[in-house]
C-alpha positions, 0 to 999 in steps of 0.5 A: 516488486510492484510500484504504483504511482498516481497524482492523487493524495493519500487519505488516512482511514477515517473513524470507526465504522467506515468502509475505508482503511483496509487496504493498508492492512491487507497489503501489510499482511500479504506482502513482505514489504508495503510502503506508501509515500505520499507527497503533495505531487502524488502517492507511490505505493511499493509492494515486495513479495519474496518468493522461495523455492524453485520453479 
């Protein structure tokens, strides 16, 4: 699990044609879980990738 926290606010993707808004899609496709918790105090992103097999 990876957790990243900061004091910035989360901004939803803007209108079509924008260069913003792909991060959430990329996280969801690459990870097993991708949660974003935005509060007035900041944003926390939690990413989980389950590994299978033996090392």
